[in-house]
C-alpha positions as CSV (number, residue, x, y, z in Angstrom):
1,X,-186.6,18.0,210.9
2,X,-187.7,21.6,210.7
3,X,-186.8,22.0,214.4
4,X,-183.4,20.7,213.6
5,X,-182.8,23.3,210.9
6,X,-184.1,26.1,213.1
7,X,-181.9,25.0,216.0
8,X,-178.9,24.9,213.7
9,X,-179.6,28.5,212.6
10,X,-179.7,29.7,216.2
11,X,-176.5,27.9,217.1
12,X,-174.7,29.3,214.0
13,X,-175.9,32.8,214.8
14,X,-175.0,32.6,218.4
15,X,-171.6,31.2,217.5
16,X,-170.8,33.2,214.4
17,X,-167.1,33.3,215.6
18,X,-166.9,29.8,214.1
19,X,-166.4,31.4,210.8
20,X,-163.1,33.1,211.9
21,X,-160.9,30.0,211.9
22,X,-162.5,28.8,208.7
23,X,-161.8,32.0,206.8
24,X,-158.3,32.2,208.1
25,X,-157.6,28.6,207.1
26,X,-159.1,29.0,203.6
27,X,-157.1,32.2,203.0
28,X,-153.8,30.8,204.3
29,X,-154.4,27.7,202.2
30,X,-155.0,29.9,199.1
31,X,-151.8,31.9,199.8
32,X,-149.8,28.7,200.3
33,X,-151.2,27.2,197.1
34,X,-150.3,30.3,195.2
35,X,-146.8,30.2,196.6
36,X,-146.4,26.5,195.8
37,X,-147.5,27.0,192.2
38,X,-144.6,29.2,191.5
39,X,-141.9,27.7,193.8
40,X,-142.5,23.9,193.7
41,X,-140.3,22.8,190.8
42,X,-138.9,19.5,192.0
43,X,-140.1,16.2,193.5
44,X,-138.6,16.9,197.0
45,X,-140.3,20.3,197.1
46,X,-143.6,18.8,196.0
47,X,-143.5,16.1,198.7
48,X,-142.6,18.8,201.3
49,X,-145.5,21.0,200.1
50,X,-147.9,18.0,200.2
51,X,-146.8,17.2,203.8
52,X,-147.3,20.8,204.8
53,X,-150.9,20.8,203.4
54,X,-151.5,17.5,205.2
55,X,-150.4,18.9,208.6
56,X,-152.3,22.2,208.0
57,X,-155.4,20.1,207.3
58,X,-154.9,18.0,210.4
59,X,-154.4,21.0,212.7
60,X,-157.3,23.0,211.3
61,X,-159.9,20.1,211.3
62,X,-158.9,18.8,214.7
63,X,-159.2,22.3,216.3
64,X,-162.2,23.6,214.4
65,X,-164.5,20.5,214.5
66,X,-163.8,20.2,218.2
67,X,-164.8,23.9,218.5
68,X,-168.1,23.1,216.6
69,X,-168.8,20.3,219.1
70,X,-168.2,22.8,221.9
71,X,-170.8,25.1,220.3
72,X,-173.3,22.3,220.2
73,X,-172.7,21.6,223.9
74,X,-172.9,25.3,224.7
75,X,-176.4,25.5,223.1
76,X,-177.7,23.2,225.7
77,X,-176.9,25.6,228.5
78,X,-179.2,28.3,229.8
79,X,-177.7,31.8,230.2
80,X,-179.4,34.5,232.3
81,X,-177.2,37.3,230.9
82,X,-176.1,37.9,227.3
83,X,-172.7,38.8,228.7
84,X,-172.3,35.3,230.1
85,X,-173.3,33.8,226.8
86,X,-170.8,36.0,224.9
87,X,-168.0,35.1,227.3
88,X,-168.8,31.4,227.0
89,X,-168.8,31.8,223.2
90,X,-165.4,33.5,223.1
91,X,-164.1,30.7,225.3
92,X,-164.7,28.3,222.4
93,X,-161.3,29.5,221.0
94,X,-159.7,27.8,223.9
95,X,-160.9,24.5,222.6
96,X,-158.8,24.7,219.5
97,X,-155.4,23.6,221.0
98,X,-157.2,20.9,223.0
99,X,-158.8,19.6,219.9
100,X,-155.5,19.6,218.0
101,X,-154.0,17.5,220.8
102,X,-156.9,15.0,220.8
103,X,-157.7,14.7,217.1
104,X,-154.7,15.7,215.0
105,X,-153.6,12.2,214.1
106,X,-157.2,11.3,213.5
107,X,-157.6,13.9,210.8
108,X,-154.2,13.1,209.2
109,X,-155.7,9.7,208.8
110,X,-158.9,11.2,207.4
111,X,-156.8,13.0,204.8
112,X,-154.9,9.9,203.8
113,X,-158.1,7.7,203.6
114,X,-160.0,10.3,201.6
115,X,-157.0,10.5,199.2
116,X,-157.1,6.7,198.6
117,X,-160.9,6.9,198.2
118,X,-160.4,9.4,195.4
119,X,-157.6,7.3,193.8
120,X,-160.0,4.2,193.8
121,X,-163.0,6.1,192.6
122,X,-161.4,8.0,189.7
123,X,-160.7,5.0,187.4
124,X,-164.1,3.4,188.3
125,X,-165.9,6.6,187.4
126,X,-163.8,6.9,184.2
127,X,-164.6,3.3,183.2
128,X,-168.3,3.8,183.8
129,X,-168.3,7.1,181.9
130,X,-166.5,5.7,178.9
131,X,-168.9,2.8,178.7
132,X,-172.1,4.8,179.2
133,X,-171.2,8.2,177.7
134,X,-168.2,7.6,175.6
135,X,-164.7,9.1,175.3
136,X,-162.8,11.6,173.1
137,X,-160.4,10.5,170.4
138,X,-156.9,12.0,170.1
139,X,-158.0,14.5,167.5
140,X,-160.8,15.9,169.6
141,X,-158.5,16.2,172.6
142,X,-155.9,18.1,170.6
143,X,-158.6,20.5,169.3
144,X,-159.9,21.1,172.8
145,X,-156.4,21.7,174.1
146,X,-155.8,24.3,171.4
147,X,-159.2,26.0,172.1
148,X,-158.4,26.1,175.8
149,X,-155.0,27.6,175.3
150,X,-156.4,30.3,173.0
151,X,-159.1,31.2,175.5
152,X,-157.0,31.5,178.6
153,X,-159.3,29.0,180.4
154,X,-158.0,29.8,183.9
155,X,-159.9,33.1,183.9
156,X,-163.7,33.6,184.0
157,X,-163.7,35.5,180.7
158,X,-161.5,32.8,179.1
159,X,-163.8,30.1,180.3
160,X,-166.8,31.9,178.8
161,X,-165.0,32.2,175.5
162,X,-164.0,28.5,175.6
163,X,-167.6,27.4,176.1
164,X,-168.8,29.7,173.2
165,X,-166.4,27.8,170.9
166,X,-167.9,24.4,171.8
167,X,-170.4,22.7,169.5
168,X,-173.8,21.7,170.9
169,X,-172.7,18.0,170.7
170,X,-169.5,18.8,172.8
171,X,-171.6,20.8,175.3
172,X,-174.0,17.8,175.7
173,X,-171.0,15.5,176.0
174,X,-169.3,17.5,178.7
175,X,-172.6,18.0,180.4
176,X,-173.1,14.3,180.7
177,X,-169.6,13.8,182.2
178,X,-170.2,16.7,184.7
179,X,-173.5,15.1,185.7
180,X,-171.8,11.7,186.2
181,X,-169.1,13.3,188.4
182,X,-171.7,15.3,190.3
183,X,-173.7,12.1,191.1
184,X,-170.7,10.1,192.2
185,X,-169.3,12.9,194.3
186,X,-172.7,13.4,195.9
187,X,-173.0,9.7,196.7
188,X,-169.5,9.7,198.3
189,X,-170.3,12.8,200.3
190,X,-173.5,11.1,201.6
191,X,-171.6,8.0,202.7
192,X,-169.0,10.2,204.5
193,X,-171.5,12.7,206.0
194,X,-171.3,11.3,209.6
195,X,-167.6,10.4,209.5
196,X,-166.3,13.6,211.2
197,X,-168.9,13.7,214.0
198,X,-168.2,10.1,214.7
199,X,-164.6,10.9,215.2
200,X,-165.2,13.9,217.4
201,X,-167.9,12.3,219.5
202,X,-167.0,8.6,219.8
203,X,-164.2,7.0,217.8
204,X,-160.8,8.6,217.2
205,X,-159.6,5.8,214.9
206,X,-160.5,7.2,211.5
207,X,-160.9,3.7,209.9
208,X,-163.2,2.4,212.6
209,X,-165.1,5.8,212.7
210,X,-165.7,5.5,208.9
211,X,-167.2,2.0,209.3
212,X,-169.4,3.0,212.3
213,X,-170.6,6.2,210.5
214,X,-171.6,4.1,207.5
215,X,-173.6,1.8,209.7
216,X,-175.4,4.7,211.3
217,X,-176.1,6.2,208.0
218,X,-177.8,3.1,206.6
219,X,-179.7,2.3,209.8
220,X,-181.3,5.7,209.7
221,X,-181.3,6.0,205.9
222,X,-184.5,7.9,205.3
223,X,-183.7,10.6,207.9
224,X,-180.1,11.0,206.9
225,X,-180.9,11.1,203.1
226,X,-183.5,13.8,203.7
227,X,-181.0,15.8,205.6
228,X,-178.3,15.3,203.0
229,X,-180.6,16.2,200.1
230,X,-181.7,19.3,201.8
231,X,-178.1,20.5,202.3
232,X,-177.2,19.4,198.8
233,X,-180.0,21.4,197.2
234,X,-179.2,24.5,199.2
235,X,-175.5,24.2,198.4
236,X,-176.2,23.7,194.7
237,X,-178.4,26.8,194.5
238,X,-175.7,28.9,196.3
239,X,-172.9,27.6,194.0
240,X,-175.1,28.2,191.0
241,X,-175.7,31.8,192.1
242,X,-172.0,32.2,192.9
243,X,-171.0,31.4,189.2
244,X,-172.8,34.6,188.2
245,X,-171.6,36.7,191.1
246,X,-168.0,36.6,189.7
247,X,-169.0,39.3,187.2
248,X,-169.7,41.9,189.9
249,X,-167.1,42.5,192.7
250,X,-169.7,43.4,195.3
251,X,-171.9,40.5,194.5
252,X,-168.8,38.2,194.7
253,X,-167.9,39.5,198.2
254,X,-171.5,39.1,199.3
255,X,-171.7,35.5,198.0
256,X,-168.3,34.7,199.6
257,X,-169.7,35.8,203.0
258,X,-172.9,33.8,202.4
259,X,-170.9,30.7,201.4
260,X,-168.7,30.9,204.5
261,X,-171.9,31.2,206.6
262,X,-173.5,28.3,204.8
263,X,-170.4,26.1,205.4
264,X,-170.5,26.8,209.1
265,X,-174.3,26.2,209.2
266,X,-174.0,22.9,207.3
267,X,-171.3,21.6,209.7
268,X,-173.3,22.7,212.7
269,X,-176.5,21.1,211.3
270,X,-174.7,17.7,210.7
271,X,-173.1,17.8,214.2
272,X,-176.5,18.7,215.8
273,X,-178.2,15.9,213.9
274,X,-175.5,13.4,215.1
275,X,-175.7,14.8,218.7
276,X,-179.5,14.5,218.9
277,X,-179.8,11.2,217.0
278,X,-176.9,9.2,218.3
279,X,-175.5,10.9,221.4
280,X,-178.5,12.2,223.3
281,X,-180.7,9.2,222.4
282,X,-178.1,6.6,223.3
283,X,-177.4,8.4,226.6
284,X,-181.1,8.4,227.4
285,X,-181.4,4.7,226.6
286,X,-178.4,3.9,228.8
287,X,-179.9,5.8,231.7
C-alpha cells in the first residue's frame, strides 16, 4: 500500500499538467453557475442550463479521465532523456478529444445515474435522521430562517454570526445531522470509488460498469476500504484546514492550490490501484 501511495505521488508530480484541465473546468463551471444564478428565471432556461452543465460534465470527464489513464500508462515507460518524458507528458493533451469521442455518452450516463442515486438517497437519509435524531417543528424552522436572513448566511462572516446565535442544543442537533450526512455520503463514495476506472479501462456502459465496480470493491474489501479511508482522512484534514484559510487571502490561495493537487493525486491513486489490482494482474493471469 505504501508503494502505491509513493508511485501515485511520482505520477502526479511528473504529470502535473493534469491540473490544468481540472482548474479550467472548475473555473468555467463557477462562472457559468454565477451567470445562471442571475439569468435563469424560467423553466425553459433552467432546463437549458441543466443540459449545458450535463454536457460540460460529460465532455470534461470523458477527456480528463482518459488523460489520467494515459498518465498511468506513461508511468510504465522508461525514458532516457527528460526531454522525451516532457514531450510525452505534453502529448497527454492530445488524448482529450479522443477520450471525449470514446466516453462522452458514458459520462452523461454517469451524471444521470448519480442524480437518481441522490434522489433515492435523500428521502431515505431524511427518514433515518428524523427517526434517530429528530426533526424541527415549524416554529423552530421559522426562527432559524429569520436568524439566517439577518446574518447574511451566504458569506463567511454571516455564517459565523449565524452559528454564534445558535443555542448549544441547536448546535448539537445540527452536528448530528451533519454527521449523518457525512457518513452516508462517505458510504456512497466508497461504493462508487471504482466506477470511473471501470468505465475507462473496461466497460463503457455506465450501468454495467457500476455493477462490476461494486463486485470488485467487495471482492477486495479490506484493500479497497484501507485505500478509501486513507483518502477520506487526508481529504477531511485538508477541508478542515481550508475552512480557516478563508480568513486570509494568501492562505486561501495556497489551500486552493493544495486542494487541486490533492484532487489530481486522489484520482491518480485510484486509477493506479485499479490498474495494478485489476488490469495488470488479470493480464498476467491470462498470459
